[in-house]
C-alpha positions in Angstrom: 83.4 85.4 76.3 85.3 83.9 73.3 88.7 82.3 73.8 88.9 82.9 77.6 90.7 81.1 80.3 89.5 80.7 83.9 92.2 81.4 86.4 92.9 79.4 89.4 92.3 81.4 92.6 96.0 81.1 93.6 96.8 83.2 90.4 94.3 86.1 90.9 96.6 88.4 92.7 99.4 88.0 90.1 97.2 88.1 87.1 95.3 91.3 88.0 98.0 93.5 89.5 99.8 95.9 87.1 99.3 97.0 83.4 98.5 100.5 82.3 95.6 100.7 79.8 92.2 102.5 79.7 89.3 100.8 81.4 85.7 101.7 80.5 87.0 104.6 78.4 88.4 106.3 81.5 92.2 106.2 82.2 93.0 102.9 83.9 94.7 103.1 87.2 94.7 99.7 88.9 93.2 96.2 88.8 94.1 93.8 91.6 92.9 91.1 93.9 93.1 91.4 97.7 93.2 87.8 99.1 92.9 89.0 102.7 89.5 90.7 102.1 88.6 88.5 99.1 87.8 91.4 96.8 88.7 92.5 93.3 89.6 96.2 93.1 89.2 98.3 89.9 90.4 101.9 90.0 90.2 104.4 87.2 91.2 108.1 86.9 93.7 109.9 89.1 96.4 110.1 86.4 95.7 113.4 84.7 94.2 116.9 85.1 91.2 115.8 83.0 90.5 112.9 85.5 92.2 114.1 88.7 90.4 111.8 91.1 90.8 108.1 91.3 87.5 106.1 91.6 87.6 102.5 92.8 85.0 99.7 92.8 85.2 96.5 94.6 83.8 93.1 93.7 83.4 91.1 96.9 83.8 87.3 97.2 84.6 86.6 93.5 83.9 83.0 92.5 85.7 83.1 89.1 87.9 85.4 87.0 88.2 85.0 83.3 90.7 86.9 81.1 90.3 87.2 77.3 93.4 88.5 75.4 93.6 86.3 72.3 91.4 86.8 69.2 89.3 89.6 70.7 89.1 93.3 69.6 89.9 94.5 73.2 91.3 92.6 76.1 88.7 91.9 78.9 88.4 90.6 82.4 85.2 89.1 83.6 84.6 88.7 87.4 81.8 86.4 88.6 80.6 86.6 92.2 77.7 85.3 94.2 75.5 88.4 93.9 76.0 89.9 90.5 75.7 88.0 87.2 79.2 89.3 86.1 81.4 92.4 86.1 83.1 93.0 82.7 86.2 95.2 82.5 87.1 96.0 78.9 90.5 97.5 78.0 90.8 99.8 75.1 94.0 101.2 73.6 94.8 104.7 74.9 93.8 107.5 72.5 96.7 109.2 70.7 97.6 112.5 72.2 96.6 115.5 70.0 
């Protein structure tokens, strides 16, 4: 990823909690880090009648988290763990209401 910064593990919880965007073209609900269970949690949906259910995915035992927000078309978070090459979460602007 271009112009990214790797986050120190002590900052994962603070950096991932919050923000309301769309993730993977579904309404974004939550992105966070649970230090107790050592997992990154990504939840989408559950915020409208079109997507009434929230779906969550967990990335266990992350080794690195990179955040790209400068000089990129869309902000992105990359999570690296021991088993998968990478999980990329891309944030797109919400579509205008019609």
